[in-house]
py3Dmol code that shows the C-alpha trace and the ligand (Angstrom):
import py3Dmol

protein = """\
ATOM      1  CA  MET A   1     -54.633 189.113 168.167  1.00  0.00           C
ATOM      2  CA  GLY A   2     -51.221 187.538 168.527  1.00  0.00           C
ATOM      3  CA  MET A   3     -49.131 190.369 169.964  1.00  0.00           C
ATOM      4  CA  GLN A   4     -47.692 188.137 172.687  1.00  0.00           C
ATOM      5  CA  GLY A   5     -43.901 188.477 172.738  1.00  0.00           C
ATOM      6  CA  LYS A   6     -43.767 191.099 169.976  1.00  0.00           C
ATOM      7  CA  LYS A   7     -41.655 194.262 170.376  1.00  0.00           C
ATOM      8  CA  VAL A   8     -43.227 197.486 169.250  1.00  0.00           C
ATOM      9  CA  ALA A   9     -42.193 201.168 169.075  1.00  0.00           C
ATOM     10  CA  VAL A  10     -44.983 203.759 169.325  1.00  0.00           C
ATOM     11  CA  LEU A  11     -44.009 207.354 168.514  1.00  0.00           C
ATOM     12  CA  GLY A  12     -46.207 210.342 169.377  1.00  0.00           C
ATOM     13  CA  VAL A  13     -47.272 210.283 173.029  1.00  0.00           C
ATOM     14  CA  ALA A  14     -47.897 213.803 174.347  1.00  0.00           C
ATOM     15  CA  ASP A  15     -50.532 213.211 177.015  1.00  0.00           C
ATOM     16  CA  ARG A  16     -53.236 210.845 178.237  1.00  0.00           C
ATOM     17  CA  GLU A  17     -55.515 211.688 175.301  1.00  0.00           C
ATOM     18  CA  SER A  18     -52.888 210.955 172.640  1.00  0.00           C
ATOM     19  CA  ILE A  19     -54.000 208.208 170.280  1.00  0.00           C
ATOM     20  CA  ALA A  20     -50.444 206.841 170.597  1.00  0.00           C
ATOM     21  CA  TRP A  21     -50.900 206.334 174.350  1.00  0.00           C
ATOM     22  CA  HIS A  22     -54.106 204.332 173.833  1.00  0.00           C
ATOM     23  CA  ILE A  23     -52.324 202.231 171.217  1.00  0.00           C
ATOM     24  CA  ALA A  24     -49.381 201.635 173.566  1.00  0.00           C
ATOM     25  CA  CYS A  25     -51.682 200.539 176.418  1.00  0.00           C
ATOM     26  CA  ARG A  26     -53.641 198.200 174.160  1.00  0.00           C
ATOM     27  CA  LEU A  27     -50.495 196.569 172.759  1.00  0.00           C
ATOM     28  CA  GLU A  28     -49.034 196.109 176.219  1.00  0.00           C
ATOM     29  CA  GLU A  29     -52.280 194.515 177.438  1.00  0.00           C
ATOM     30  CA  ALA A  30     -52.046 192.174 174.447  1.00  0.00           C
ATOM     31  CA  GLY A  31     -48.632 190.971 175.570  1.00  0.00           C
ATOM     32  CA  ALA A  32     -46.241 193.125 173.523  1.00  0.00           C
ATOM     33  CA  THR A  33     -43.134 194.870 174.841  1.00  0.00           C
ATOM     34  CA  VAL A  34     -43.825 198.531 174.076  1.00  0.00           C
ATOM     35  CA  VAL A  35     -41.425 201.486 173.966  1.00  0.00           C
ATOM     36  CA  VAL A  36     -43.121 204.867 173.490  1.00  0.00           C
ATOM     37  CA  GLY A  37     -41.378 207.893 171.982  1.00  0.00           C
ATOM     38  CA  TYR A  38     -42.150 211.420 173.106  1.00  0.00           C
ATOM     39  CA  GLN A  39     -40.881 214.974 172.686  1.00  0.00           C
ATOM     40  CA  GLN A  40     -38.830 216.246 175.618  1.00  0.00           C
ATOM     41  CA  ARG A  41     -41.275 219.159 176.065  1.00  0.00           C
ATOM     42  CA  PHE A  42     -44.001 216.677 177.050  1.00  0.00           C
ATOM     43  CA  TYR A  43     -41.772 214.695 179.421  1.00  0.00           C
ATOM     44  CA  SER A  44     -43.479 215.884 182.626  1.00  0.00           C
ATOM     45  CA  ARG A  45     -46.843 214.499 181.424  1.00  0.00           C
ATOM     46  CA  VAL A  46     -45.417 211.340 179.858  1.00  0.00           C
ATOM     47  CA  ARG A  47     -43.397 210.546 182.994  1.00  0.00           C
ATOM     48  CA  LEU A  48     -46.642 210.366 185.010  1.00  0.00           C
ATOM     49  CA  LEU A  49     -48.224 208.059 182.422  1.00  0.00           C
ATOM     50  CA  LEU A  50     -45.199 205.771 182.505  1.00  0.00           C
ATOM     51  CA  GLN A  51     -45.338 205.660 186.300  1.00  0.00           C
ATOM     52  CA  GLU A  52     -48.954 204.503 186.055  1.00  0.00           C
ATOM     53  CA  ARG A  53     -48.053 201.821 183.509  1.00  0.00           C
ATOM     54  CA  PRO A  54     -44.639 200.506 184.547  1.00  0.00           C
ATOM     55  CA  GLY A  55     -44.878 197.765 181.897  1.00  0.00           C
ATOM     56  CA  ILE A  56     -44.536 200.404 179.154  1.00  0.00           C
ATOM     57  CA  LEU A  57     -41.059 201.754 178.472  1.00  0.00           C
ATOM     58  CA  GLY A  58     -40.336 205.276 177.243  1.00  0.00           C
ATOM     59  CA  GLN A  59     -37.592 207.286 175.618  1.00  0.00           C
ATOM     60  CA  LYS A  60     -37.448 210.710 174.008  1.00  0.00           C
ATOM     61  CA  ALA A  61     -37.652 210.707 170.214  1.00  0.00           C
ATOM     62  CA  ASP A  62     -37.976 213.999 168.385  1.00  0.00           C
ATOM     63  CA  VAL A  63     -38.420 213.238 164.694  1.00  0.00           C
ATOM     64  CA  LEU A  64     -36.444 216.383 163.832  1.00  0.00           C
ATOM     65  CA  ASP A  65     -33.392 215.044 165.665  1.00  0.00           C
ATOM     66  CA  GLY A  66     -31.618 212.217 163.805  1.00  0.00           C
ATOM     67  CA  ASP A  67     -29.343 211.366 166.751  1.00  0.00           C
ATOM     68  CA  GLU A  68     -32.319 211.091 169.081  1.00  0.00           C
ATOM     69  CA  LEU A  69     -34.095 208.771 166.641  1.00  0.00           C
ATOM     70  CA  ASP A  70     -30.995 206.568 166.299  1.00  0.00           C
ATOM     71  CA  ALA A  71     -30.685 206.427 170.105  1.00  0.00           C
ATOM     72  CA  PHE A  72     -34.396 205.536 170.383  1.00  0.00           C
ATOM     73  CA  PHE A  73     -34.077 202.523 168.088  1.00  0.00           C
ATOM     74  CA  ALA A  74     -30.870 201.476 169.889  1.00  0.00           C
ATOM     75  CA  HIS A  75     -33.101 200.824 172.938  1.00  0.00           C
ATOM     76  CA  PRO A  76     -32.111 197.530 174.640  1.00  0.00           C
ATOM     77  CA  ALA A  77     -35.648 196.181 174.050  1.00  0.00           C
ATOM     78  CA  PHE A  78     -34.921 196.053 170.302  1.00  0.00           C
ATOM     79  CA  ALA A  79     -31.317 194.776 170.575  1.00  0.00           C
ATOM     80  CA  GLY A  80     -30.345 192.143 168.028  1.00  0.00           C
ATOM     81  CA  GLY A  81     -32.932 193.215 165.444  1.00  0.00           C
ATOM     82  CA  GLN A  82     -36.008 192.473 167.512  1.00  0.00           C
ATOM     83  CA  LEU A  83     -38.438 195.211 166.422  1.00  0.00           C
ATOM     84  CA  ASP A  84     -41.704 193.698 165.105  1.00  0.00           C
ATOM     85  CA  GLY A  85     -43.872 196.803 164.841  1.00  0.00           C
ATOM     86  CA  LEU A  86     -43.543 200.541 164.431  1.00  0.00           C
ATOM     87  CA  VAL A  87     -46.361 203.050 164.970  1.00  0.00           C
ATOM     88  CA  HIS A  88     -45.895 206.630 163.742  1.00  0.00           C
ATOM     89  CA  SER A  89     -48.557 208.831 165.354  1.00  0.00           C
ATOM     90  CA  VAL A  90     -46.871 212.177 164.786  1.00  0.00           C
ATOM     91  CA  ALA A  91     -48.130 215.384 163.197  1.00  0.00           C
ATOM     92  CA  TYR A  92     -47.637 219.106 163.604  1.00  0.00           C
ATOM     93  CA  GLY A  93     -48.434 222.236 161.629  1.00  0.00           C
ATOM     94  CA  PRO A  94     -48.078 225.877 162.707  1.00  0.00           C
ATOM     95  CA  PRO A  95     -51.446 227.627 163.292  1.00  0.00           C
ATOM     96  CA  ASN A  96     -51.289 229.438 159.916  1.00  0.00           C
ATOM     97  CA  VAL A  97     -51.398 226.112 158.115  1.00  0.00           C
ATOM     98  CA  PHE A  98     -54.913 225.531 159.470  1.00  0.00           C
ATOM     99  CA  SER A  99     -56.244 229.062 159.381  1.00  0.00           C
ATOM    100  CA  LYS A 100     -54.778 230.726 156.270  1.00  0.00           C
ATOM    101  CA  PRO A 101     -56.127 230.201 152.747  1.00  0.00           C
ATOM    102  CA  PRO A 102     -53.899 227.608 151.037  1.00  0.00           C
ATOM    103  CA  SER A 103     -52.622 230.225 148.570  1.00  0.00           C
ATOM    104  CA  GLU A 104     -51.295 232.306 151.494  1.00  0.00           C
ATOM    105  CA  VAL A 105     -49.470 229.649 153.488  1.00  0.00           C
ATOM    106  CA  ASN A 106     -45.778 230.457 153.226  1.00  0.00           C
ATOM    107  CA  VAL A 107     -43.159 227.903 152.275  1.00  0.00           C
ATOM    108  CA  ARG A 108     -41.605 227.920 155.773  1.00  0.00           C
ATOM    109  CA  ASP A 109     -44.862 226.897 157.486  1.00  0.00           C
ATOM    110  CA  PHE A 110     -45.719 224.369 154.783  1.00  0.00           C
ATOM    111  CA  THR A 111     -42.234 222.857 154.844  1.00  0.00           C
ATOM    112  CA  GLU A 112     -42.349 222.473 158.635  1.00  0.00           C
ATOM    113  CA  THR A 113     -45.726 220.716 158.349  1.00  0.00           C
ATOM    114  CA  LEU A 114     -44.461 218.330 155.678  1.00  0.00           C
ATOM    115  CA  ASP A 115     -41.212 217.752 157.513  1.00  0.00           C
ATOM    116  CA  ILE A 116     -42.854 216.708 160.803  1.00  0.00           C
ATOM    117  CA  SER A 117     -46.095 215.168 159.540  1.00  0.00           C
ATOM    118  CA  THR A 118     -44.948 213.433 156.351  1.00  0.00           C
ATOM    119  CA  HIS A 119     -41.215 213.112 155.744  1.00  0.00           C
ATOM    120  CA  SER A 120     -40.658 212.091 159.383  1.00  0.00           C
ATOM    121  CA  LEU A 121     -42.189 208.697 158.544  1.00  0.00           C
ATOM    122  CA  SER A 122     -39.428 208.148 156.026  1.00  0.00           C
ATOM    123  CA  ARG A 123     -36.733 209.152 158.567  1.00  0.00           C
ATOM    124  CA  VAL A 124     -38.275 207.026 161.322  1.00  0.00           C
ATOM    125  CA  VAL A 125     -38.341 203.979 159.040  1.00  0.00           C
ATOM    126  CA  ARG A 126     -34.691 204.591 158.065  1.00  0.00           C
ATOM    127  CA  ALA A 127     -33.647 204.854 161.722  1.00  0.00           C
ATOM    128  CA  ALA A 128     -35.631 201.697 162.582  1.00  0.00           C
ATOM    129  CA  ARG A 129     -34.316 199.551 159.692  1.00  0.00           C
ATOM    130  CA  PRO A 130     -31.280 198.130 161.558  1.00  0.00           C
ATOM    131  CA  VAL A 131     -33.608 196.538 164.128  1.00  0.00           C
ATOM    132  CA  LEU A 132     -36.862 196.099 162.144  1.00  0.00           C
ATOM    133  CA  LYS A 133     -37.500 192.394 161.571  1.00  0.00           C
ATOM    134  CA  ALA A 134     -38.392 190.828 158.227  1.00  0.00           C
ATOM    135  CA  GLY A 135     -42.158 190.273 158.394  1.00  0.00           C
ATOM    136  CA  GLY A 136     -42.612 193.368 160.574  1.00  0.00           C
ATOM    137  CA  SER A 137     -45.237 196.052 160.225  1.00  0.00           C
ATOM    138  CA  VAL A 138     -45.292 199.869 160.091  1.00  0.00           C
ATOM    139  CA  VAL A 139     -48.482 201.865 160.742  1.00  0.00           C
ATOM    140  CA  THR A 140     -49.079 205.612 160.516  1.00  0.00           C
ATOM    141  CA  LEU A 141     -52.162 207.790 161.040  1.00  0.00           C
ATOM    142  CA  SER A 142     -53.991 209.983 158.564  1.00  0.00           C
ATOM    143  CA  PHE A 143     -57.353 211.696 158.261  1.00  0.00           C
ATOM    144  CA  LEU A 144     -60.082 211.824 155.573  1.00  0.00           C
ATOM    145  CA  ALA A 145     -59.051 215.437 154.879  1.00  0.00           C
ATOM    146  CA  ALA A 146     -56.187 213.830 152.911  1.00  0.00           C
ATOM    147  CA  GLN A 147     -58.751 212.836 150.312  1.00  0.00           C
ATOM    148  CA  ARG A 148     -61.331 215.635 150.582  1.00  0.00           C
ATOM    149  CA  ALA A 149     -60.914 219.331 151.360  1.00  0.00           C
ATOM    150  CA  MET A 150     -62.245 220.194 154.815  1.00  0.00           C
ATOM    151  CA  PRO A 151     -62.624 223.521 156.638  1.00  0.00           C
ATOM    152  CA  LEU A 152     -60.051 224.015 159.408  1.00  0.00           C
ATOM    153  CA  TYR A 153     -57.667 221.361 158.088  1.00  0.00           C
ATOM    154  CA  GLY A 154     -55.972 223.507 155.452  1.00  0.00           C
ATOM    155  CA  MET A 155     -52.552 222.533 154.210  1.00  0.00           C
ATOM    156  CA  MET A 156     -52.335 219.721 156.795  1.00  0.00           C
ATOM    157  CA  GLY A 157     -54.665 217.913 154.377  1.00  0.00           C
ATOM    158  CA  VAL A 158     -51.988 218.247 151.692  1.00  0.00           C
ATOM    159  CA  ALA A 159     -49.390 216.820 154.094  1.00  0.00           C
ATOM    160  CA  LYS A 160     -51.696 213.874 154.896  1.00  0.00           C
ATOM    161  CA  SER A 161     -52.248 213.212 151.156  1.00  0.00           C
ATOM    162  CA  ALA A 162     -48.481 213.053 150.736  1.00  0.00           C
ATOM    163  CA  LEU A 163     -48.245 210.780 153.800  1.00  0.00           C
ATOM    164  CA  GLU A 164     -50.743 208.310 152.308  1.00  0.00           C
ATOM    165  CA  SER A 165     -48.783 208.307 149.055  1.00  0.00           C
ATOM    166  CA  LEU A 166     -45.486 207.861 150.915  1.00  0.00           C
ATOM    167  CA  VAL A 167     -46.950 204.779 152.608  1.00  0.00           C
ATOM    168  CA  ARG A 168     -47.600 203.189 149.197  1.00  0.00           C
ATOM    169  CA  TYR A 169     -43.975 203.828 148.153  1.00  0.00           C
ATOM    170  CA  LEU A 170     -42.602 202.552 151.467  1.00  0.00           C
ATOM    171  CA  ALA A 171     -44.751 199.436 151.047  1.00  0.00           C
ATOM    172  CA  VAL A 172     -42.929 198.765 147.765  1.00  0.00           C
ATOM    173  CA  GLU A 173     -39.515 199.473 149.293  1.00  0.00           C
ATOM    174  CA  LEU A 174     -40.103 197.294 152.349  1.00  0.00           C
ATOM    175  CA  GLY A 175     -42.134 194.555 150.680  1.00  0.00           C
ATOM    176  CA  ARG A 176     -39.097 192.502 149.639  1.00  0.00           C
ATOM    177  CA  GLU A 177     -38.488 191.882 153.321  1.00  0.00           C
ATOM    178  CA  ARG A 178     -42.191 191.207 153.829  1.00  0.00           C
ATOM    179  CA  ILE A 179     -42.425 194.341 155.966  1.00  0.00           C
ATOM    180  CA  ARG A 180     -45.861 195.952 155.600  1.00  0.00           C
ATOM    181  CA  CYS A 181     -46.652 199.645 155.714  1.00  0.00           C
ATOM    182  CA  ASN A 182     -50.233 200.855 156.176  1.00  0.00           C
ATOM    183  CA  VAL A 183     -52.326 203.808 157.284  1.00  0.00           C
ATOM    184  CA  VAL A 184     -55.161 203.970 159.801  1.00  0.00           C
ATOM    185  CA  SER A 185     -57.463 206.907 159.079  1.00  0.00           C
ATOM    186  CA  PRO A 186     -59.859 207.532 161.981  1.00  0.00           C
ATOM    187  CA  GLY A 187     -62.819 209.854 162.276  1.00  0.00           C
ATOM    188  CA  PRO A 188     -62.410 212.913 164.540  1.00  0.00           C
ATOM    189  CA  ILE A 189     -61.213 212.243 168.101  1.00  0.00           C
ATOM    190  CA  GLU A 190     -60.767 214.868 170.812  1.00  0.00           C
ATOM    191  CA  THR A 191     -56.985 215.169 171.347  1.00  0.00           C
ATOM    192  CA  LEU A 192     -54.384 217.910 171.748  1.00  0.00           C
ATOM    193  CA  ALA A 193     -53.615 217.960 168.014  1.00  0.00           C
ATOM    194  CA  ALA A 194     -57.322 218.081 167.122  1.00  0.00           C
ATOM    195  CA  LEU A 195     -58.085 220.921 169.516  1.00  0.00           C
ATOM    196  CA  SER A 196     -55.154 222.981 168.260  1.00  0.00           C
ATOM    197  CA  GLU A 197     -56.766 223.021 164.794  1.00  0.00           C
ATOM    198  CA  VAL A 198     -59.804 224.783 166.287  1.00  0.00           C
ATOM    199  CA  VAL A 199     -57.671 227.027 168.492  1.00  0.00           C
ATOM    200  CA  ALA A 200     -55.847 228.186 165.334  1.00  0.00           C
ATOM    201  CA  LEU A 201     -59.198 229.456 164.057  1.00  0.00           C
ATOM    202  CA  LYS A 202     -60.006 231.155 167.348  1.00  0.00           C
ATOM    203  CA  ARG A 203     -56.641 232.928 167.286  1.00  0.00           C
ATOM    204  CA  ASP A 204     -57.162 234.121 163.721  1.00  0.00           C
ATOM    205  CA  PRO A 205     -60.918 234.425 163.010  1.00  0.00           C
ATOM    206  CA  SER A 206     -60.155 236.115 159.672  1.00  0.00           C
ATOM    207  CA  ALA A 207     -59.505 232.545 158.550  1.00  0.00           C
ATOM    208  CA  LEU A 208     -63.248 232.203 158.059  1.00  0.00           C
ATOM    209  CA  GLU A 209     -63.336 234.969 155.488  1.00  0.00           C
ATOM    210  CA  HIS A 210     -61.804 232.684 152.871  1.00  0.00           C
ATOM    211  CA  MET A 211     -63.967 229.641 153.508  1.00  0.00           C
ATOM    212  CA  PRO A 212     -67.703 229.271 153.194  1.00  0.00           C
ATOM    213  CA  ALA A 213     -67.736 226.485 155.840  1.00  0.00           C
ATOM    214  CA  VAL A 214     -71.520 226.568 155.544  1.00  0.00           C
ATOM    215  CA  ARG A 215     -72.117 223.323 157.457  1.00  0.00           C
ATOM    216  CA  LEU A 216     -69.738 224.306 160.216  1.00  0.00           C
ATOM    217  CA  ARG A 217     -71.402 227.705 160.640  1.00  0.00           C
ATOM    218  CA  GLU A 218     -74.870 226.099 160.684  1.00  0.00           C
ATOM    219  CA  ILE A 219     -73.940 223.519 163.270  1.00  0.00           C
ATOM    220  CA  LEU A 220     -72.378 226.085 165.567  1.00  0.00           C
ATOM    221  CA  ALA A 221     -75.209 228.591 165.135  1.00  0.00           C
ATOM    222  CA  ARG A 222     -77.652 225.862 166.195  1.00  0.00           C
ATOM    223  CA  HIS A 223     -75.812 225.739 169.474  1.00  0.00           C
ATOM    224  CA  GLY A 224     -75.589 229.482 169.943  1.00  0.00           C
ATOM    225  CA  MET A 225     -71.970 229.713 168.816  1.00  0.00           C
ATOM    226  CA  ASP A 226     -71.374 232.549 166.389  1.00  0.00           C
ATOM    227  CA  LEU A 227     -68.019 232.187 164.662  1.00  0.00           C
ATOM    228  CA  SER A 228     -68.200 235.692 163.231  1.00  0.00           C
ATOM    229  CA  ALA A 229     -68.205 237.079 166.797  1.00  0.00           C
ATOM    230  CA  LEU A 230     -64.811 235.581 167.599  1.00  0.00           C
ATOM    231  CA  LYS A 231     -62.111 237.973 168.783  1.00  0.00           C
ATOM    232  CA  PRO A 232     -58.502 237.425 167.725  1.00  0.00           C
ATOM    233  CA  SER A 233     -56.313 236.271 170.616  1.00  0.00           C
ATOM    234  CA  ALA A 234     -52.546 235.866 170.728  1.00  0.00           C
ATOM    235  CA  GLU A 235     -52.123 232.913 173.075  1.00  0.00           C
ATOM    236  CA  PRO A 236     -54.629 230.113 173.618  1.00  0.00           C
ATOM    237  CA  SER A 237     -56.427 230.592 176.933  1.00  0.00           C
ATOM    238  CA  GLU A 238     -58.477 228.182 179.025  1.00  0.00           C
ATOM    239  CA  GLU A 239     -61.536 229.746 177.385  1.00  0.00           C
ATOM    240  CA  ASP A 240     -60.106 228.905 173.921  1.00  0.00           C
ATOM    241  CA  ILE A 241     -59.714 225.271 174.932  1.00  0.00           C
ATOM    242  CA  VAL A 242     -63.306 225.122 176.236  1.00  0.00           C
ATOM    243  CA  PHE A 243     -64.461 226.642 172.929  1.00  0.00           C
ATOM    244  CA  ALA A 244     -62.358 224.172 170.930  1.00  0.00           C
ATOM    245  CA  ARG A 245     -63.797 221.203 172.845  1.00  0.00           C
ATOM    246  CA  LYS A 246     -67.361 222.377 172.106  1.00  0.00           C
ATOM    247  CA  VAL A 247     -66.620 222.831 168.404  1.00  0.00           C
ATOM    248  CA  TRP A 248     -64.863 219.499 168.176  1.00  0.00           C
ATOM    249  CA  ARG A 249     -67.795 217.684 169.807  1.00  0.00           C
ATOM    250  CA  GLU A 250     -70.125 219.236 167.249  1.00  0.00           C
ATOM    251  CA  VAL A 251     -67.847 218.094 164.434  1.00  0.00           C
ATOM    252  CA  GLN A 252     -67.927 214.586 165.946  1.00  0.00           C
ATOM    253  CA  ARG A 253     -71.731 214.704 166.176  1.00  0.00           C
ATOM    254  CA  GLU A 254     -71.917 215.727 162.507  1.00  0.00           C
ATOM    255  CA  PHE A 255     -69.727 212.780 161.525  1.00  0.00           C
ATOM    256  CA  SER A 256     -71.815 210.439 163.645  1.00  0.00           C
ATOM    257  CA  ASP A 257     -75.157 211.643 162.207  1.00  0.00           C
ATOM    258  CA  ARG A 258     -73.889 211.139 158.663  1.00  0.00           C
ATOM    259  CA  SER A 259     -72.296 207.722 159.117  1.00  0.00           C
ATOM    260  CA  PRO A 260     -73.886 204.317 158.487  1.00  0.00           C
ATOM    261  CA  ILE A 261     -72.950 203.413 162.066  1.00  0.00           C
ATOM    262  CA  HIS A 262     -74.300 206.323 164.113  1.00  0.00           C
ATOM    263  CA  ASP A 263     -71.445 206.612 166.549  1.00  0.00           C
ATOM    264  CA  THR A 264     -68.214 208.501 167.145  1.00  0.00           C
ATOM    265  CA  VAL A 265     -64.781 206.966 166.866  1.00  0.00           C
ATOM    266  CA  ASN A 266     -62.525 206.834 169.902  1.00  0.00           C
ATOM    267  CA  ALA A 267     -58.876 206.053 170.472  1.00  0.00           C
ATOM    268  CA  ALA A 268     -59.719 202.510 171.602  1.00  0.00           C
ATOM    269  CA  ASP A 269     -61.268 201.852 168.166  1.00  0.00           C
ATOM    270  CA  VAL A 270     -58.057 203.055 166.540  1.00  0.00           C
ATOM    271  CA  ALA A 271     -55.933 200.930 168.882  1.00  0.00           C
ATOM    272  CA  ASP A 272     -57.898 197.815 167.835  1.00  0.00           C
ATOM    273  CA  SER A 273     -57.232 198.498 164.153  1.00  0.00           C
ATOM    274  CA  VAL A 274     -53.560 199.256 164.722  1.00  0.00           C
ATOM    275  CA  GLU A 275     -53.232 196.020 166.684  1.00  0.00           C
ATOM    276  CA  PHE A 276     -54.714 194.135 163.723  1.00  0.00           C
ATOM    277  CA  LEU A 277     -52.306 195.785 161.268  1.00  0.00           C
ATOM    278  CA  LEU A 278     -49.354 194.918 163.510  1.00  0.00           C
ATOM    279  CA  SER A 279     -50.481 191.317 163.949  1.00  0.00           C
ATOM    280  CA  ASP A 280     -49.823 188.375 161.635  1.00  0.00           C
ATOM    281  CA  GLY A 281     -53.531 188.435 160.746  1.00  0.00           C
ATOM    282  CA  SER A 282     -52.751 191.304 158.356  1.00  0.00           C
ATOM    283  CA  ARG A 283     -49.685 189.615 156.818  1.00  0.00           C
ATOM    284  CA  LYS A 284     -50.840 190.137 153.196  1.00  0.00           C
ATOM    285  CA  ILE A 285     -52.103 193.716 153.652  1.00  0.00           C
ATOM    286  CA  THR A 286     -49.751 196.534 152.687  1.00  0.00           C
ATOM    287  CA  GLY A 287     -49.862 200.000 151.111  1.00  0.00           C
ATOM    288  CA  GLN A 288     -53.470 200.447 152.291  1.00  0.00           C
ATOM    289  CA  VAL A 289     -55.506 203.127 154.035  1.00  0.00           C
ATOM    290  CA  LEU A 290     -57.877 201.573 156.577  1.00  0.00           C
ATOM    291  CA  MET A 291     -60.755 203.968 157.274  1.00  0.00           C
ATOM    292  CA  VAL A 292     -61.879 203.647 160.907  1.00  0.00           C
ATOM    293  CA  ASP A 293     -64.745 206.102 160.633  1.00  0.00           C
ATOM    294  CA  CYS A 294     -68.101 204.290 161.162  1.00  0.00           C
ATOM    295  CA  GLY A 295     -68.376 204.264 157.360  1.00  0.00           C
ATOM    296  CA  PHE A 296     -68.520 208.081 156.998  1.00  0.00           C
ATOM    297  CA  SER A 297     -66.166 208.097 153.995  1.00  0.00           C
ATOM    298  CA  SER A 298     -68.073 205.334 152.197  1.00  0.00           C
ATOM    299  CA  CYS A 299     -71.362 207.078 151.545  1.00  0.00           C
ATOM    300  CA  LEU A 300     -73.035 210.308 150.407  1.00  0.00           C
ATOM    301  CA  MET A 301     -76.193 212.147 151.484  1.00  0.00           C
ATOM    302  CA  VAL A 302     -77.103 209.763 154.305  1.00  0.00           C
TER     303      VAL A 302
END
"""
ligand_1 = """\
44
LIG
P -51.482 214.331 169.762
O -51.245 215.810 169.808
O -51.671 213.635 171.045
O -50.341 213.611 168.930
C -49.497 214.267 168.008
C -48.105 213.873 168.408
O -47.142 214.377 167.470
C -47.712 214.451 169.795
O -47.336 213.401 170.642
C -46.522 215.309 169.486
O -45.544 215.293 170.515
C -45.998 214.608 168.235
N -45.017 215.441 167.551
C -45.185 216.670 166.991
N -43.996 217.120 166.549
C -43.076 216.153 166.834
C -41.677 216.037 166.659
N -40.944 217.016 166.099
N -41.073 214.900 167.066
C -41.776 213.905 167.651
N -43.090 213.958 167.856
C -43.721 215.082 167.461
O -52.777 214.152 168.828
P -53.388 212.833 168.165
O -54.766 213.233 167.756
O -53.184 211.662 169.026
O -52.555 212.697 166.811
C -51.842 211.520 166.462
C -51.984 211.256 164.973
O -53.333 210.938 164.675
C -51.608 212.453 164.103
O -50.949 211.997 162.954
C -52.987 213.002 163.719
O -52.951 213.727 162.516
C -53.731 211.700 163.559
N -55.199 211.821 163.539
C -55.862 212.403 164.578
C -57.250 212.519 164.515
C -58.016 213.181 165.620
O -59.194 213.488 165.391
N -57.443 213.400 166.783
C -57.956 212.019 163.407
C -57.244 211.416 162.375
C -55.859 211.320 162.453
"""
view = py3Dmol.view(width=600, height=400)
view.addModel(protein, "pdb")
view.setStyle({"model": 0}, {"cartoon": {"style": "trace"}})
view.addModel(ligand_1, "xyz")
view.setStyle({"model": 1}, {"stick": {}})
view.zoomTo()
view.show()
């Protein structure tokens, strides 16, 4: 799709399952020079990935650390204003954000969620501006829970709504330089961030008291999983992760059953769409949310 020779920054690699890692691999295969950004705490995992794919470069980039972001965009690969594409695949919310009723989420937890998951896009764009080329492209990731309330997503949905709005304002700001800014919004994919939403529920089962979550309860009951029998646990255990994977697969199955295309979305599907939005083929598309969800969001009662 015309990525040959382009230089791209991809922020948000934590492990092999990270959507950002799939995007980075796809872009590299398509001929781009790719620098991935990661948090220092995930370095041991990311180092192994980079050893496997020596064509992909890496540097730490915590979005809460302005100096680290500046150093990331000063990478020699982007020297002389050579950055063509920027992918922001970053989100975080403390467990309470997913499990507490919205009216009980405190300002500290909500602010942290907005800071990392929403406002970071603005800071990343600012740090990238000195090297971001005219005609370049910025892509971030959101989820349908930005537009509809969904059990287990809580105030992260509010942060994603703000992210989608921010993209429209950035599109206006950057448009004079013909830099595009868009969102890819995929259906559910099994990753670290996705599983931690379910683990938050497992750690604080009282979260269910405030939400009917009728469909979720039905689906799980069908498979012998009784949410009301959950025991609170302080730290996520191996058993919690196994539980979270089962729940997440059921959520994926539900999405698949109710979509015009009866299938689940995977990170490779997302990588294809991101590649398109970074390529010249999308040169007149900006400020948009591209739903990569087998059509789930486009229909009712199917
Ligand atoms: P992931 O956990 O692999 O990625 C989240 C990334 O955010 C991690 O790499 C983490 O290190 C990074 N991050 C968190 N705090 C950071 C900080 N302070 N500085 C720098 N990076 C930080 O999970 P993922 O599913 O690949 O998530 C990537 C994006 O895709 C997120 O925006 C997520 O909301 C979005 N998304 C995921 C799904 C899904 O089902 N997995 C669906 C729709 C959208």
